N, C-alpha and C positions, 0 to 999 in steps of 0.2 A: 503494500500498498504506500502512495505516495505521502510524504511526509509533509508538515504544515508549510508553506510559505510565508506566511505572515504570523508575525506574534500579534497577540492580543492589543499591546500597545499601539503598534503600527495600523491596528485595526480601527482601535478607537480613535486615532487620527484620521484617518480616510472618515470614519461618521461623522467627525466633528466638521470635517472640511464640506460633508452631506447638508450638515445643521445650518451651514454659514451661506446656503444659499448655491453653491456649486452641483449644477445639474450629474444625473447618475450618469449620463451618457461621458459626460466629460470626465468623471473618475473613472469609468472603466478603462479610458482610455490611456488617461495618465498613468495609472498603476497596474494596467495589465489584467484586467478580473472581470469576470463576466458579470451583468446585471444581478442576476441570481445569485452570486457569491455577496453582495453588497445587500440585499435583503434581507440575506440569512443572517449575514451580520447583523446587521439594523436589526432583528428578530431576537437574536442572542446578546447583543453587547450594546441595543440601545438605552443611551440616557446614562449609560458607565462613564465612569471614570478609570483612570488605569488602576488605583488603589482598590477598585472594588471587583474588578476583572483578575487582581492578584488573588484577592480575597476568595471570590468564586472560584479560582482552582485548586487554593488549598481547601476548601471545604470539597471539592469535586474527589480530589484525592482521599482526603480523611473518608469520606463514603464509601470509596473504591475499597480503600483498606478495611473498613467495618463489615462491608457484605464478604469479602472475603474470608473473614473472622466467623461470622454466622456460619457461611459455608462450611468451613473446615469443623466447626464445633457440632453442627448438623449433621456431618458424615461420622464422626466420632462417637455422637448420640446412637446413629444406627448401626452401627457396628458392636457398640455395647449392647444393644436391643437383640441383638443375633445371638450375641454369644450368651447371655441368659436365655434366649428362649432354646437354645439347644440343652441346655443343663436340664 
């Protein structure tokens, strides 16, 4: 899978340009992205500051770690129940 081309900071700066009145078509040409990308970024990062984006990334990472822990614990619980059922 292709890696990310733009950081959250760069995306937010592009969105701020759009908020200042620059048309989407001009932004697409200037930064080499599609209109769909800009609208997708707008739904995810619209109205955010750089610090908000960093906090969002940290929360997503923490959520990913916690989900992994829950999955591991669920597997452990299932294995223990299987062992107890055999006795």
